C-alpha positions, -999 to +999 in steps of 0.1 A: -396+119+080-422+132+057-421+148+022-450+162+002-449+158-036-454+190-056-455+189-094-442+153-093-412+159-071-407+152-034-399+182-012-378+175+019-357+195+044-320+189+052-328+178+088-346+148+072-323+143+043-292+141+065-307+115+088-325+090+066-308+060+082-325+069+115-359+063+098-348+028+087-343+038+051-319+014+033-289+027+014-306+018-019-338+037-010-317+066+003-302+069-032-337+069-047-348+095-022-318+117-030-326+115-067-363+124-064-364+151-037-357+188-037-342+200-004-357+232+011-348+248+045-383+243+059-412+223+043-440+243+059-425+276+050-419+264+014-455+252+010-469+285+024-446+308+004-452+290-029-489+284-021-482+248-033-507+220-030-493+186-021-502+159-046-493+133-020-474+130+012-449+102+019-441+094+055-412+072+066-415+060+102-385+052+124-406+033+149-427+007+130-452+005+159-462+040+149-473+029+114-506+013+123-514+040+148-508+067+122-528+047+096-557+044+119-557+081+128-554+092+091-582+067+081-606+087+102-600+118+081-624+119+052-612+122+016-578+105+021-565+073+006-538+057+028-514+032+012-479+018+018-452+007-007-425-002+019-425-018+053-417+016+070-438+041+051-473+054+046-484+073+015-512+098+019-532+108-012-565+125-019-590+098-023-602+114-056-567+112-070-564+074-066-599+070-081-589+091-111-558+070-116-578+038-114-603+052-139-575+062-163-559+028-160-592+010-167-598+033-197-563+027-210-568-010-208-598-007-230-575+002-258-583+039-260-554+063-266-546+091-242-564+118-262-595+097-263-594+089-226-591+126-218-620+135-242-642+109-226-635+121-191-642+157-201-675+147-217-685+128-185-676+158-163-696+182-186-726+158-183-726+160-145 
């Protein structure tokens, strides 16, 4: 089961949504998935028709032996950051997105407000 995130919401298709237990997804996580996903007939068609860009892709794996195989294959693709928040999933992000989040977190911890953080980042980008 895989679902891209577009504008902060997961996109899934009914063939995945109706069979979450087959991917080892617990009832509690199924509830979370139902609350945070929009169901479309076909993910590929939706992404193509809306010309959407995935912010991240979450993959749930029914066979846990596939997790490390997939992680290894994805790790060979440049520009991706692969992580996992559950025993049976992988999360695929653009490497730059995770670096930007880390940068924002570090700046926020410095005590700067959101407007100041954004101003500093914009100044840095203009200096490049």
